[in-house]
N, C-alpha and C positions, 0 to 999 in steps of 0.2 A: 504494500500500500504506500501511496505517496504521503509525504509528511505534512500535507496541508491540514489546517485546523478548522474544521467545520463541524462542531459537536452535534451529535444526534442522540436522541433517547430511544433505546430499543424497547420492544414489546416485553422484554424481561426486566424492565426498569433499570437497566444499566446504561450509563453514559459512555458513548464511544467518541473517539477523536474525530472520526468522519464516517461516511457511509461505507467505505471500503473496509474499515476496521470492524464494523458491525457484521458485514457479510463474511469476513474472514473468521470471526468468532463462531458464527453459525456453521461454517464449513468444518471447523476444527472440532466443535462439540457435537455436531450432528443434530443440533436443535433448530427448530424453525423460528428464527428471530426476524421480526420486521421492524421497520422504522415507525415508531409511535408518533414522533414529532421532531422537528429541528430544535437544537439547543439542549441544555442539560435537563436531565430527568428532575421533576419536581419532588421535593421531599414530602412523603406521606405523613400526615399528622395522625398520631395515635390517640384514640379516645379511651384507652384502657385505664386511665387514671380514675374514671368514674366507677370502676369496679371495686367492690369491697371484698376483703379476704373472707374465707369461710372460717368462722370462729365458734367456739362453744361459750355461750353466755352463761351467766350464773343460773338463769332460769332453765336453760337446757341441761346443765349439770344437775341441778336439783330435781328436774323432772326424771332424768335417767335414774338417779338415786332413789327417788320415790317408787318408781316402777320395780326396781330390783328388790327393794325392801318389801314391797307388796307381795311379790310372788314367793319370796323367802318365808314370809309370815304364813302364807297359805300352806306351806309344807310342814309347819309346826303342828304336831299332833298332841293334843292335851292328854294328860294322864288318864289311862283307861282303868277299868275295874280289875282286869287281869294282868295288864302289862303297862310298863312305863313308856310313854311316847317320847319323841324327839323334841328337845327344846331349841330355841333360836340359835344358841351357840353351837349346838351339835350339828345343826343343818349347815351352818357356815363352815364348820370344821371339815365336814364331809366334802363340800365343794372345794375348799382350800387344798385338801389332799389330792383331789381329783385333777386339779389343774396345775398344781405345783410340779416343777420338773425335778424336784428332789433337793433343791437348795434352801428349802424352808422359807422361800420368798415368792410373792407373785409380782412379776414384772408387768409392763403395759400389755404385752402380747397375751400373756396368760390371763390377765384380768379381762381383756377384751373377749377372749374365747369363753370365759365364764359368763360374761354378759350376753354374748350372742347366742348361747345355747338355748335361751328362752325367747320365743318370738315376741312376747309382749314388750320386751325392752329394746327391740331393734329399731323401730321407727319412732325416734324421739324428736323428730323435727318436722316442720312444715315443708322442708325442701322436697321438691318433686324429684330432683336429680338424685338417682341412686348412688352415684359416685360421691357426691357431696355428702349424702347422708352417712355413708361409710366413713368418710373422712371425719365427719362431725363426731361419730361415735368414738373414734380414736382420740380425738381432742378432749372429749368429755371424760373418757376413762382416765386420761392424764390429769385432768382437773380433779377427779375423784381421788386419785392416788395422792395428789398434792395436799388434800385435806388432812390426811393423818400420817403422812410420811415424815416421821419425826427426825430421821437422820439424813433427809434429803438425798437418798440414793435412788429414788424413783422406783423403789420396790417396797412391797408391804410384807411385814411379818404377819403371823396370824393375829396377834393382838392389834396391830395397826389396821388390818383388814376388818376385824371385828369392830373397832372404833369407827371406821369409815362408814360402815353400814348399820351402826347402832341406831335404832328408831328414835331413841331419846336424844340423839346428837343433833344440834341445830347449827348447820354450817354458817360460819361468819360471812358477812358481806365484805368483799374486797374492793378497793378502789385503785385506780392507776395514778401514778405521779408523773408530772412533766413540768419542768422549769418551776419548781416550788409550788405547783398547784396540783390539786387532786381532782380526779374525774370519776364520775359514776360509771358503773357497768353499762356498756352500750354506747358510751360517748365516742365520738369520732374526731379525728384531727387530720390535718394534711401535713406531710413532711416532704418538701420538694414536690415531686410528681406522684408520690405514693400516699395511699389512704391507710390510716391506722385506726384500729378499733380497740376499745378497752374491753377486755373479756377475762373474767375471773382474776382480776388484779394484774394482768399482763397486757401490754400493748402488742397487738398482732397486726402486722403491716404487710402490704403487698411489697414485692421486691423487684420493681421495675428499674431498668437502667434509665435514669432520668435524661441524661444527655451524654454525648461523647465529646467532651470538652477538647481533648487533644486533637481528635480528628476534625472537629469543627474549627479549631484554631488553624489547622493546616489548610482547611478549605477557605476560611475567611482571609487568611494571610497568604495570598498566592506567592509562589516562589519569587525570589528576588529577580528583578529584570523588568518589572513594570507590566505593560500590556501583554496580551496573549501572543501577539505576533513576535515578541522578543523572547518568549520562553523557549528553552532548548527542548529537544526530544525527551531527554531524561527528566527534566522538570515537569513537562506536561504529563508524562506517564505517571509520575509520582502523584501529581495533583489529581488525576482521574482516579487512581487507585484509592486515594484517601476519600474522595467523594463517594465512591461506591461502597467503601467500608462503612462510612457514616450512614449511608442509605440502608444498608443491611442491618446495622445496629438498631436503627429506629423501627424497622419493620419486624424485627425478631424479638422485641421486648415482650417478655411474658411475665405473668403474675404468679407469685408463689406465696403460700401462707407461711409466715415466719415470725417468731417472737423478736421484736426489735425495739428501737428507740432507746 
C-alpha cells in the first residue's frame, strides 16, 4: 500500500490509514471488512454505568435466614410418649455433619449446599434471572457466615453455625462508611464511572475501566511533528494502534460484582 494518509473507518470499527490498508487487513485475516465511512472511527459511548451490581441486602439475608430456620423448626419432633424426639440443636448437628468435609468447619460452598438442598430456601429474591438468583444466594450465604464468624476465617464451627441460625438471635443492622459519613443499607453512590451499593455493611461496586488515560493521552497528544502530513510512517502507525487500543478498551468494559471503596 502507498503511504498516503486518508483515514477510513472499517465495518469492524477499526481505523485504517487508507482504503488500501483496510483491504489488505481483510485479505490477511480472511474477514469481510468494508468501509463504514471516511475518517476515524467514532468512539462508542458506554451506558453500563447505569447498571447496579447484584448484591445481597440485609432484607435478602434475613429472608434467607428466616426460611432456613422455618424448615429446620419443622423437622423438630416434640417428645413423644414412647421415644424422645429431635430437638433444634440435634437437627442442626445432623446437617453440620452431613455437609462438613471433615475439618469441623462449614465453608461458603458447604453452607450453600446445605441451603440449596431445601427448595423453599432457593428462590429468595424477586430477580427473574436464574443466574443472578444463584449469585445472590452465594452472596447471602457469605453474609450469613459473617454474622457469627467470630475469628473471621469465613468458616463456621458448629457453635458458630448454631448461633447463626438460632431463632432467638436478632441480626444487627449494619451501615456503610464513606468519607466520615454513614449510609443505610441500600444506599447508592457513584465512584468515577462505577455505581456502588451499601449491602450488609459493605460497599459493593461495579468494576468498570473508567477510562484509558494513557492511551487517551497518546491519542490527544499526537506524535511530535505537528500536522498529519508531517508524521512519519512509524509515528502514524503508533498513533493508529493507540487509537484502536483505546476503542477496544471502551467497548470491552464489563461489570463485575466486587467489594470495594
